[in-house]
C-alpha positions in Angstrom: -0.2 -0.2 0.0 1.1 3.4 -0.5 -0.7 4.9 2.3 1.3 7.6 4.2 1.6 6.3 8.0 2.6 8.6 11.1 6.5 7.3 10.8 6.5 8.7 7.2 5.3 12.1 8.0 7.5 12.2 11.6 10.5 11.2 9.5 9.5 14.2 6.9 9.3 16.6 9.6 13.1 15.6 10.9 14.1 16.2 7.2 13.0 19.8 7.4 9.3 19.5 5.9 6.8 21.8 7.4 3.5 23.5 6.4 2.6 26.1 4.5 0.3 28.3 3.0 0.0 29.5 -0.7 -2.5 32.3 -1.4 -4.2 31.6 -5.0 -4.9 35.0 -6.8 -5.6 36.1 -10.3 -1.9 36.5 -10.7 -0.8 33.1 -9.2 -3.4 30.6 -10.4 -4.2 27.0 -9.1 -2.4 25.8 -12.2 0.7 27.7 -11.4 0.8 26.7 -7.8 0.4 23.2 -8.7 3.4 23.4 -11.6 5.8 25.1 -8.6 4.8 22.7 -5.7 7.2 20.0 -4.8 6.7 16.8 -6.5 6.5 15.1 -3.0 4.7 17.8 -1.1 1.3 16.8 0.0 -1.6 19.1 -0.4 -3.9 19.1 3.0 -6.7 21.6 2.7 -8.2 24.8 1.3 -9.3 27.6 3.4 -12.0 29.5 1.3 -12.6 33.2 1.1 -15.6 32.8 3.7 -13.1 30.8 5.7 -14.6 27.5 5.2 -12.1 24.5 5.3 -12.1 21.6 2.8 -10.0 18.8 3.2 -7.9 17.8 0.0 -8.5 13.7 -0.6 -5.5 11.8 -0.9 -4.0 11.5 -4.6 -7.2 14.4 -5.5 -6.0 17.6 -6.7 -6.7 20.8 -4.8 -9.5 22.9 -6.2 -9.2 26.6 -5.0 -10.0 29.9 -6.6 -8.6 33.3 -6.6 -8.9 34.6 -2.7 -8.5 31.0 -1.3 -5.3 29.5 0.7 -4.0 26.0 -0.1 -2.2 24.3 3.2 0.6 21.7 2.0 3.3 19.9 4.1 6.5 19.6 2.3 9.8 21.3 1.7 10.4 25.2 0.0 13.8 24.1 -0.7 15.3 20.7 -0.7 15.3 19.4 2.4 18.5 16.6 3.5 17.7 13.2 3.7 17.8 11.8 7.4 20.0 9.3 8.3 18.7 9.0 11.7 21.4 9.7 13.5 20.7 13.4 14.5 17.6 12.3 16.3 19.8 9.9 18.5 20.2 12.7 21.1 16.7 14.2 20.9 13.7 12.8 22.8 10.6 12.2 20.9 8.1 15.4 20.1 5.1 15.9 19.0 4.7 16.1 14.9 3.5 19.7 15.4 
C-alpha cells in the first residue's frame, strides 16, 4: 500500500518538511501553484474566502479559486535526507 503512515510524516518533519500556505490569486493561479509545488509535497486543505475549510482527498487535486489558500506539507527548498543519527540525542516530540 502507498498509504502514508505517521512514521513517514514524522521522518519528513525531521528532514525539514513544514506546513506552508499559498494564496491563490488572479496573478498566481491554482495551475501555477500546482506546477510549482515540490513533487512529493502533500496538499492538505483549502481555506475558502469565507474561511470554510475543505480537506484535499489523498491523491486528488486541490480545487481552489482566487482569494483562497492552500495548506500543504513539504519543503520549499531541498530537504536533507535523514540518516536517523541526528535524532539519536533527541527526545521524541509531537509532530506539530
